[in-house]
N, C-alpha and C positions, 0 to 999 in steps of 0.2 A: 578522486572519486568521493561522490558525495557520500557523508555518512550515513549511521543505519542506526543510532541512539533515538530510536523512535521515543520511548517515556520510562523516565526512571521507574526502578521498581516490576517491572514488565516482567511478566512470564512470558519468555519469549522460545521459539523451537524456530532454529535455524537447519535448513535442509539444500543440499545439492540437487538440481533439478537436471534436464533431460532433454536430450536433442533427437531423442525416436520414439516413436509410437513404444509403452511399456509392453511388453508381451504378455501372452495369455495368462495366466495363474499355474503353474504347476498339476497335473491331477489330484486329486484330492482337498487341493483347498476353493475356494469360494468366489475371493479375488473380492470382497466386498458384495457380494452378490446372495441374499442369506432368505432360505425360506421363515416363514414365521414361526418364532419361539427361537430361532437357532441363532449364533453368534456371526462375528463377523473374521474374516480371517482375509490373508495379503502373503502376495509375493515378494522374496526378496533373492537376489541372487546376482554372481560375480563373474563376470564371460569376458575372457582376454579376446583381442580382435585386432590380432596383429596384422599390420599390412608389411612388402616388401620393405626396410628401412624403418619400419616405424612400427612401435610398439603401441597397445592400446588397449583398453579394456571398457568393458559395458556396465555398469553399476546400478543394479535396481532395488529398490528399496519401498516398505511400505508400515507405515509407522500411523496408530490409532493413540487419540487423546481424547480425554473427556475435560468438557469444558461445563463451569455454570453461569448460565445469564439471566437475569429475571425475568425476561418473557424470550424464548417458548420454557423457560427452565433450564435442564444441562442439555449438551449436544455432544455428541460421540464425533470426533474429526479425523476421517481417515487421508494422510496425505502420499501420496505417491509418488516417486521420484523416479527418473528413468535418466543417468548418464552413461555419456560415452566424452571420454578421455582420449589425448593421443600424444603421445610424447614429440611427434615431431608438429606439434599447429598449438598456438599461443591460445592458452585459456579453455575454454569449453561452451558448447550450446546446449541446452537443455529443454525439457517439459515437463509439467509437475501436472497435475489431477488432485483434487481437493474435495472430496464428497463430506456432506454431515447427514446427519440422522440425529432425531430427537428420540432420548434416551429410553424411554418408555416404547419406542416405536421402530425396530431395528429392519421393518421387513421391505421398506419403501425411502432413497432417501429424499431429503428435504430439498437438500441444492447441488449442486457441482458447479467446478470452477475449474477450466482447463485456460495452460498460457503457456505461452516459452518464456524461459528463463533460467537464470542458475542459482537459486537461492529462493525458498518461498518461510517467510516469518509470520508465525501466528501469535500476536501480542495480547494479553487482558491484561489492562494495568490497575495494580491494586487499587490507586487513587481515584479511576474513575468508576467504583463499587458503589462509591455513597450517593451517585448520581440515580435521579429517579431511570434515565434509560441512556441507553449508550449503543452505538452499533458496532459491534467487534469487527475490527477489519484484515480482511490476510492480504501481504505482501508478498509479492512476486517480484524479483529482481530480474531485469536482464541488465550484465556488467555490462561496464563501456571496455570499449577495445581504440588501440590505435587514437588517444586522445580525445576519445567522444565520452562524455560523463554516462555514470551508472541512469539508469530506468526506471520506476517501480509503478507498477499497474496497482493499486486498490481494490479489493472487492469486499461488500455485506457477506461477511460469512453465514449470516443466516437466509439471506434469498441467494446468495450466487451472484448479483447484477453488479457489474462494473459501478464503483465510487469514485474513483479518483486516479490520475495517472501525475506525477513528480518525479523532478530530478535533485528534492531536497525533502529533509526529512519534515513529515509535517509537523503544523503545529494544531494546539485546542484550546477549549476552555470550557466551561458547564455555564451554564443559563438557561433558570427557569426549571434545574434540574435534568436538562439536558445536554449530552456533551454533541459541541460543535467543531468542525474539524476545517483545517485550512493549507490548504497546498497551492505549490510554485511549481512548474512548469517552464523547464527553459531549452527546449530542444524539440526538433521533428520530433512529433506525437507518432503514437504506436496505439492500436486497442487498448482501452476503451476510449481513447480519443477520437473525436469523430473530427472535430473543427480544426483549424490551424492556416488563419488569414496569410495571404500576401504580407509582408513586412511586419509581422510579429515576430517577437522577440523573446517572449514570457507570458503564460495564461495563469491568472488566479486563480481559484477553486476554494469555495466556502460551503460549508453543506453540514448535514448528518451523516452521511456516507449510507443511508436510506433511499435516497432517493437522487435524482440528477443533481449535479454541485450546479452554482451558481457560476459565474465565468466572468472573467474581466481578460481582455486583450492590450497588450502594454504593445507598441509600437517601437521601431528603433531601427538600426541600421543592424542587416542579418547577415552582412560580408561575414562574421565570426561567430562560432558560436560561442553560449553565452555561459556561465554559472553563476550558483547564487551563492554572494559575498556573506552577505547578513541577511536573516530571518527572525524578525520577535515580533511580539506584541506589546499592548500598554492599555489599561483600561482599570474599569472600578475593583478593586479586591476586595475580596473578604478577610477580616481578622484570621490570621494563621494560617491561610494560603498562599499557595505561591503560584495561584494562578489565577486569571480574571474570571472571577464568577458575579453574576448579576444579583443586584442583591435583591431579598426577599422571594425565595423560589415560589414559585407556585406548584399546586401539588399536577397542573397539568400546564403544558407546553403552548400556552396562550400568549405570554406577555411579549411583544414586540422587542429584539434584542438592537441596544443603540449603546454608543460608547466605546465599543471595540476598537483601537487604532491598528493599524499592520503596517509596517516597513519592511518594503526588501528591497536590498540593492542588489541586483546583478551586474556583472563585469563580461568584458568579451574576451574568448582565448586569443586575445592577440591583440595589437596597437589599435589604440582608441578608447574615447572615454566610457565609463559604467554609466548605467542610469539609475538612481534613487527613487523609487515608486511607492507613494505613499495611499492607503486605499482607508476606509472608515466604514463598521458595518451602523446601519444608522434603518431603523425600522424593519431590523432582518436583512436588508437588500446589501450588498457590498459594492462601493460607491470609490471610485477610484479619481482621487483628490488630484493629485500631481504627481508627474514625473519629471525630474531633473537632471540633467548632469550630474555624473559625479568626476572631480580630479583624479589625476593619475597617481599610482601610489610614486 
């Protein structure tokens, strides 16, 4: 399974998610829909869902958090999860819904995110607070089953739009005061990924998270599913920093980024050589340099 240590020092919220639509809120609660000047409320419940020869349970939870951003300021985040677990079945499938509000305007949600998955994680890395601008990403994870890998869908928390899909933790760096993310997907896609050409074993993605990511498809043998064995960045370093930073930050993100190198090694879940993928960011474009076979372990 792919790990989920997204960023050191992150403030992370890990929540189980659900396989059925969240129930209507009990009488007397608003479930996040409020009149002007009112607060926000959410429903939680635990309900047995036993069947002959199989015990089960449905767990519904709603949680609120307040996070600080430089733009638009503070956001209120509602995460609603609906989980059904059965003792006679492996794992669980679920759904999660996340809504955000501007802290000073609770009468109308700013964004709504809904997806299937078992985990929802919200990370606001302390390391990124010194950046002029960054897009906070919500990660919704669908855990793998029967030999398949975990698959993460990332969303822009501010707008609710999909940003990346990945089967390995994201990498990131700061350039010109703006955070850039890099993602690798090594299995058949799900929403929000729209394209997966025949003969593709991996897709590399690069962007800030606030708009469509640049994409590079890596061709290879699709007889087996692949996993990410190595995922690392190299590039200019600012003194004292542990992440690549373009020298001479500007107040506006107007300088094209160059010189960041990205190495990704992918290997099949079966016999056969892996692939070493080398890419470089040149004038803000993700460019595939070469793909070479890897020797077996």
